[in-house]
N, C-alpha and C positions, 0 to 999 in steps of 0.2 A: 102750759100754753097750748091752746087748742085752735087749730086753723080750720075754718069752714070753707071748703073749696067751692061751694055753691054760690058764695057771695061774690066771686070774681076777684080780680087782682086789685081793684081800686077800693073795694069795700071789705077788706079783710076784717074779720071779727075774731077777737081773741079773748081768752079767759086767762088772767094771770092770777096765780094763787101763791101766797106765801107759804102755805103748807106748814104753818106753825101757829101755836097759840099766841095770844097777845103777850107782849113783854111784861114782866112784873113791874109794878110802880117803882119809880126812883125814890130812894130813901130821902127824907126831908133833911135839909142842912141843919146843923146844930144851931140853937138860938144864939143871938148876938150877945157877946159878953161871956159865953161859956168858955171855960178853960179847956184846952185841947187835952186829950187823954195822954197820960204819962206812959211812955214806952217801957215795957218790962225789960229788965236786964237780960242779955242773951244767956241761954241755958249753957251749962258746962257739963263736961263728963270727964271721967278719969280713965286714962289709957296707959298701957305699958309702952315705954319708949323703945323702939326697935330701929337701930341705926346700922346701915350697911353701905358698902361700896360695891355695887353690882351684886355678886353672889357671896362676897366676903362680909360676914357679920362682925360688927365691932362690939366691944364690951365697954363697961364703964371706965376701964383703965385707959382707953385711948379715944373716947368720944363722949361728948356731953353737949347739952343745949342750954344757951343763955336766953332767958326771957326777961324783957324789960319793957317799960311803957315809954313811948315817945310820940309827941303830938296827939295825945289822947287815944292812942291805939297800941296794942301789944306788938312787940317786935321779937323776932327769934333769929338767933345766930348759932349755927352748929360749928363746934370746934373739934377738929380731929388732930391728934398728935401721936406720932410714932407708928401709925398703921401703914402709911405709904412708904415712908423711909424713916430710919432711926433719927430721933431728935428733930423731926420735922413737925411743924405746926401749920395747919391750914384752916382758915375760917370760911364758912359758907353762909350766904344769905338764904333764909328759909322763908320765902314769900311767893305764893300764899302758903299758909299752913295747911297741909293735907288733912282730910277728915279721917278720924280713926275708923278702922274696920275690924269688927269682931273684938273690940277692946284693945286693939294694938294700933299704935301710931307708927306707921312704917315710913322711914326717911331714907331715900337713896341719894347718897352724896354725889354719885356719878351724874345725876341730873340737875345738880344745883350749881350756881355760879360762885366761884371763889371771889372773896373780897379782901381788901386790905384795910384793917381797922384803923391804920394811921390816916387814911383818907376820909374817914367819917368826919362830919361836922363836929365842932367842939361841943355843941349842945347834945348831939347823939352820943358822943364819947362820955359825957357826964352822965347821961341816962344809962349807958352800958355799965358804968362803974357800980351802979346799984342793982345790977341784974341778978336774977336767981338762977343757979345752975341745977340742971336735971341730967343725971348720968344715964347712959344707955342701960336698959334693963330695969329701970326704976319707973315708978308711976309718975305721970304728969297730968295736970289739969288743963284741958283745952276746951275751946268752945264746941258745943255739940252741933250737929247738922241743923240748919235753920228749918223751921216748918215750911211746908209748901205755901206759896203766896196765894192769897184769896183771889178768886176770879173777879175781874172788874164788874161793877154793876151794869146791868143791861140798860141801854139807852131807852128813854121813853119814846114811843111811836109818835111821829109827827102827824100833822093834820092831813097831809096828802098821802098817807100810807095806803098802798093798794090793799083793799080788803079782800078777803077770801071769796072766790066765786063771783067777782064783780065783772060782768061783761063790758069791755071797752074796746075801742078801736086801737090797734097796735100803734099806728102813727100818732094818734092823740096822746097815748101814754108815753111814748118815747119823747115826744116834744114837750111833755110836761115835766121832764126831769130837769133838775137844777143842780149843777150846771149841765147844759146840753152837751152830750158827747160829740166830739168833733174828730174828723179824720186828720191825717198828717198835714194835708194842705189847708186846713182851717175850715173846710166845709162841714155842715152837719153830717154826722155819721149815719143817720137814718133819715131817709127822705120818702117821697111818695112811692118809690119803687121797692121799698123794703118789704120782704116777704119772709114767711116762716116755712122752712123746708124740713120735712120729716125724714128720718133715717130709717132704712129698711134692713132687715136681716137677710141671710142667704136665701130664704124661701120667698122673699119679696113682701113680707109682712112688716108693718111699722113696729119698731122696737121700743117706741115710747120716747126716743130722744129726738131732738130737733136743733136746728141752728137758724140764726137770723142773718140775712144778707145785708151787708152795709154798703154805703155809697162808694167806699173805696175798693170794692171788689172782693173783700174778705168776708168770712163767715164768723159769727160770734155766738158763744154760749151766754145765755142770760141767767142770772141767779138773783134771788131776792132774799135778803137776810130777814130774820124775825123783826129787826128794828125798822124794816122798810127800805134799807139801803139796797140799791140796784147796782150790780156789777156786771161787766162784760169781759169775756175772755176770748181772745182770738182763737180760731180753730180752723185747721186746714179743711178745704172743701172735700167732703166725702164723695165716693164715686156714685152714690145713689141720689145726690142732689140734682135738681132740675138743671140739665145742661144748657137750657136757654138763658140762664142767668150767666152771662159771659163775664168772667173776672177780668175786666179790662186792665186793672192795675197790675195783675200778674203778667198779662201779655206785654204791657209797657215795661215792666221790670225785666222780663225775658229779653225784650228788644234792647233794653239798655245794657244788659249783660253781653248780648251779641255785639253791640257797638263797642263796648269796652274791650272785648276780646279782639275785635277787628283792629281797634286802635293799638293794642299791645302787639298783635302780629305785624301791623304796619311798622311799628317802631323797630321790632326785631328785623324785619325785612330791610328797613333803611340802614340799620347797623351792619347787616350782612353785605348790603351793597357798598357801603363805605369801606368795609374790610376788603372786599373784592377789588375796588378801585385802588386802594393803597397797595395791594399785592401786585396788581397790574403795573402800577407806576414803578414799584420796586423792581419788577422783572425787566421793564424797559431800561431802567438805570443800569442793571447788571449786564444787559445785552450791550449797551453803549460802552460800558467799562471793558467788557471782553473784546469789543472791536478795537478800542484804543490800545489794549495790551497787544492784540495781534498786529496792529499797525506798527507799534514800537518794535516788536520782535522782527517784523519784516524789514524795518529800516536798519536794525542791527545786522541782520543777515546780508542785506544789500551792501552795507558799508564793508563788511568782512569780504564779500565777493570782490568788490572794487579794489580793496587793499591787496587781495591775492593776485588779481589781474595786473595791478601796477607792479607788484614785486616780480611777477613772471615776465612782464615786458622788460623791466630793468635788467633782469638776469639775462634775457636774450641779447639785449644791447651790449651788456658787459662781455658776454661770451663772443659776440660778433667782433667787438673791438679787440678782444684778446687774440682771436684768430687772425685778424688783419695785421696785428703787430708782429706776429711770428712770420707771416708772409712777407711783410716789409723787410724784416731782418734778413730773410733768405734772399730776397731780391738784391739787397745791398751787397751781400756776400758774393753772389753770382757776378755782379758787376765788377767786383775787385778781381 
């Protein structure tokens, strides 16, 4: 895509090139009534059966594989007996079947799930009764690796494919796309302000790369497939892009992040204020309780003091009366 700065912002002229040869013609469909080709049976190969539990290699005396057909597909169950514990029998489901490597079919029982044959369906148990046993260390016939899938046929170019070296206006080309690319808010992604911005290297020279500014404030890479399909990939604004193209969406996004952070900080501040209020209320309650306890202690001490004073006064009265009684007796004796 080439941008001619002499034409100004409103008359940008671009050249869009697919840089590819025309796609090959699409193969014609088979005639009506023709029978579909019969699929060839899958290729098989012979491999040596190698069964192990981690680093412990099992022999044919304590490990073998049952192969049987069920629902039109081969099934495999590995049975181990006496390797883990004497007289123990453990069955493992082998699904999927690993591909042989170097003529060896390696099976690690430590990575397989154990199963209970009694929990299989009656139909599968009946199929298992006709299974063929293959012992460890012997040869087994298994499906070979499938051939690589053929690449899908290329799509035929449409009538509005951008031809090579066709000079057109960028806005006209972007508006001719179907469906029209839209931003997140539903507006057309490319409008009259859409521009092509070239990227520069460290020496200030154009390095041949460019981005297209969208109406949402982002920048996009544009690519055209040989079939004429146009795709856009968002790209961050490089530092050499014209700074006059203000990415308002990013500014709005940054402001939204600031508002979100302010809201979170406000919520934390409210929680801290509530905690401080609760602590202040608790401190007031403790001060009031302490005052009541001090008042109760003062009342107890006051009552004890009053009690001591009453006892002291009573003792004085009793002592005074006792002294008066002796004086009265002496007075009577003197009169006699």
